[in-house]
C-alpha positions as CSV (number, residue, x, y, z in Angstrom):
1,M,98.0,127.6,173.5
2,P,99.6,129.8,170.9
3,E,102.2,128.4,168.5
4,T,105.8,129.2,169.3
5,T,108.2,130.5,166.8
6,Q,110.1,127.2,166.8
7,E,106.9,125.3,166.1
8,A,105.9,127.6,163.3
9,F,109.4,127.3,161.8
10,K,109.2,123.5,162.1
11,R,105.7,123.4,160.5
12,G,106.8,125.6,157.6
13,Y,110.0,123.6,157.1
14,E,108.1,120.3,157.0
15,S,105.5,121.8,154.6
16,G,108.2,123.1,152.3
17,T,110.0,119.7,152.4
18,V,106.7,117.9,151.5
19,N,106.0,120.3,148.7
20,T,109.5,120.0,147.3
21,R,109.2,116.2,147.4
22,L,105.9,116.3,145.6
23,D,107.3,118.7,143.0
24,G,109.8,115.9,142.2
25,H,107.0,113.4,141.9
26,D,105.1,115.6,139.5
27,A,108.2,115.7,137.2
28,Q,108.6,111.9,137.5
29,L,104.8,111.4,136.8
30,K,105.1,113.6,133.8
31,E,108.1,111.6,132.5
32,M,106.3,108.3,133.1
33,T,103.2,109.6,131.3
34,S,105.3,110.6,128.3
35,T,107.0,107.2,128.3
36,M,103.6,105.4,128.5
37,S,102.4,107.5,125.6
38,K,105.4,106.4,123.6
39,V,104.7,102.7,124.6
40,V,101.1,103.1,123.4
41,D,102.3,104.5,120.0
42,V,104.8,101.7,119.6
43,E,102.1,99.1,120.5
44,A,99.8,100.6,117.9
45,Q,102.5,100.4,115.2
46,L,103.2,96.8,116.2
47,T,99.5,95.9,116.0
48,L,99.3,97.4,112.5
49,A,102.4,95.5,111.5
50,V,101.1,92.2,112.8
51,Q,97.7,92.9,111.1
52,S,99.5,93.6,107.8
53,L,101.6,90.4,108.1
54,S,98.4,88.5,108.9
55,L,96.7,89.9,105.8
56,A,99.7,89.2,103.6
57,A,99.9,85.6,104.9
58,K,96.2,85.1,104.3
59,A,96.5,86.5,100.7
60,G,99.5,84.2,100.1
61,E,97.4,81.2,101.3
62,E,94.5,82.2,99.1
63,K,96.9,82.6,96.1
64,A,98.5,79.2,96.8
65,L,95.0,77.6,97.2
66,A,93.8,79.2,93.9
67,L,97.0,78.0,92.1
68,A,96.5,74.5,93.5
69,V,92.9,74.4,92.4
70,A,93.9,75.6,88.9
71,L,96.6,73.0,88.6
72,K,94.2,70.3,89.8
73,D,91.6,71.4,87.3
74,Q,94.2,71.5,84.5
75,A,95.4,68.0,85.4
76,E,91.9,66.7,85.4
77,E,91.2,68.4,82.1
78,R,94.3,66.9,80.5
79,R,93.3,63.4,81.8
80,N,89.8,63.8,80.5
81,K,91.2,64.8,77.1
82,E,93.4,61.7,77.0
83,T,90.5,59.4,77.9
84,D,88.1,61.3,75.6
85,T,90.3,60.7,72.5
86,W,89.6,57.0,72.7
87,S,86.2,57.1,74.3
88,S,83.5,54.7,73.1
89,P,81.7,57.1,70.7
90,K,85.0,58.0,68.9
91,A,86.2,54.4,69.0
92,G,82.8,53.2,67.6
93,K,83.0,55.7,64.7
94,L,86.6,54.6,64.0
95,L,85.5,50.9,64.1
96,A,82.6,51.6,61.8
97,V,84.9,53.3,59.2
98,A,87.3,50.4,59.4
99,V,84.5,47.8,58.9
100,F,83.1,49.9,56.0
101,L,86.6,49.9,54.4
102,V,87.0,46.2,54.9
103,A,83.6,45.6,53.4
104,V,84.4,47.8,50.4
105,V,87.7,46.0,49.8
106,A,85.9,42.6,50.2
107,V,83.2,43.6,47.6
108,W,85.9,44.8,45.2
109,I,87.9,41.6,45.6
110,Q,84.7,39.5,45.0
111,W,83.9,41.7,42.0
112,K,87.4,41.2,40.6
113,I,87.3,37.4,41.1
114,A,83.9,37.2,39.5
115,N,84.9,39.4,36.4
116,G,88.4,38.3,36.4
């Protein structure tokens, strides 16, 4: 059965309506694609910013740790110097010098009394 004029009109009208609606969807998809592209760019920038902050925080932690170790080493060195000044070898030498001086004075006093 051949198509009537009214049926051909209706078919063409519906086809045009569908194409017009799809044209609107194409524009909407294009806008959404553009928006998603911008979102991806912003996300990449945020990722770089977080990575930069992470590296800065890690560098700060390493710097603080290095400072703490240096302060600890300095404190230990200062304590060692304080105990080293009166360590047994130095104290022994000082005691030996003192005994020697006392012996010299005792010998001199004995000599003075004997020659007196």
